[in-house]
N, C-alpha and C positions, 0 to 999 in steps of 0.2 A: 254411492260410488261403487265401482267394481270391487274395491277392497271390502267394503261393507257387505256386498252381496256374498262374496266368498266366505266371509266369517259367519254371516247369518245362515248360510247353507250348512256349514259345519255345526253351528249351534243347534239347528233343527235336528240334524242327523244324530248328534251325540245326546240330544234330549229325548231320543226315541220317537221323534215326530216325523211326519212327512210334510211335504210342501209341493205346491204347484206354482212354478215360476211363470209369470205372464209377461215379462218384459221389464224395461227399465225406465220408461218415460212416464210412469205413473198413470198410464192409461187405464180405463175401466172396462175395456173390452179387448179381446185379443186382436192385435194389429201386427201382421207379419209380412209387410210389403217393403221391399227396397231397403236402402241403407239405414232408414230410421226405424224399421220394424224390429222383430226379434233378431238377435245377433248372428244369424246364420248367413247373412249376406256379407261377402268379403269386404265391402267398404264400410261396414258398420263400425263406428268407433268403440262399441261395446262388445265386439266379437270375443274378447278374452273372457267375458262373463260366461259364455256358453262352455268354454273349456273348463273353467273353474267348477261349474256344476257337474260337468262330465267326469271330472276327477273324483268328486264325491261319490257319484254313482258307480264308477269303476271300483273304488275302494270297498264300497258296501256290497258289491256283488262278486268281486273277484279276490279280495284280500281277506275278508272275514265272513263268517256266517252271521250276518247282521241280525237276522230273525231270531237268533238265540241270545243276543246281547241285550242288556238293559242299561239305562243311564246309571252311572256309578260315581258321580262326583265326590261322594263320601269316602272313596278310596284315595283321593288326592290329598296331599299335604304340601306345605311350603310352596304355595302357588298363589297366583292372582286369579281369584274365582271369576273375574270378568274376562279372562283370556285363556283359561285352561279348563277343558271339559273332558269327561271320560265315559266310555262305554265298556262293558265287560261281560263276559261269561266267565265268572271267577274260576281260576284254576286252569282255564283252557285258552282264552283269548282276551286281550285288552287292546283298546284303541284310545289314544289320548290326542286331542287337538291342542296344540300350544301356539296360540296367536302371538305374533312378534317374536317367536323363538323363546318364549317365557319358560324358565326352568321350573321343575316340579319334582315331587317325590310321590311314589305310588305304592300303596299297600298291596302286596302280591301274595296270593295263596302259596303255600309251601310247594316247591317243585322247581324244575328247570324249564326255562323258556329259551329255546334255541333258534326258532324261526322268527327273527325279529328284523324290523326295518323302519327307518325314518323315511317319510315321503314329504316332498315339498308340495304343500297344498296349492301352490300357484302353477306348478309345471308338471307335477307327477313324477319328477326325478326321484330316484331311490338311493338311499345310503344304507348298506347293511349294518346291523347292530350285532355285536357279539352276544354270546349266551349270557343270560341273566338268571340268577337263582333267587327265588322268592322265599323269604324267611317265614312266611305264614302271617296271618292277620295280627298276631300278638307281637311279631318282631318289628324291627325298625323298618319304616318305609324305604324303598329303594329310590335314590335320587337319580334324576335324568336331566341332562342339559342338552337341548337341541344343538345341532351342528353350528348354528349361528343365530343371530337375532335380527337378521335383515329380511326375514320372510316368515310365513306361517308354516308350522311343521305338524305332521301327524305321525305318532309313534304307534307301531303295531307290534305287540308281543304275542307269540303263540307257543303253546307247550301243553303238557299234560293231556295229550291226545289230539292236539291240533284242531283243524277245521272239521 
């Protein structure tokens, strides 16, 4: 489904992987014609899929320095490992995908993180997050609760030198 595609795209990205999406009809060759081809045709019922993948690309190219980040699920606590995944350049930038608005806690390097935002993975809508202080790896993990549990959220924290 389109829901599965969106979550799979974030799973690949937070796993430090790349992917090449070839459509939704389980075809074995690239077919991009009319409303049943790739979802760039306005009548295609899977057109939202293109938008979901585009949001992943925008976040990875405009919100974070993706090339400096590594998969860091080990920094997560109090979470469902099947729904919450993390990337980090520790001390500088963190990205956490929270499927279904799943709450989590994150071990943050000591310092202040002031350039923070929640992004709706489905629409790209943004909600500013207040400043967060990291206690250091030996301190208590910082709890986060996405704005709601009706959609998938991406948390971006930036500090200690930014992007």
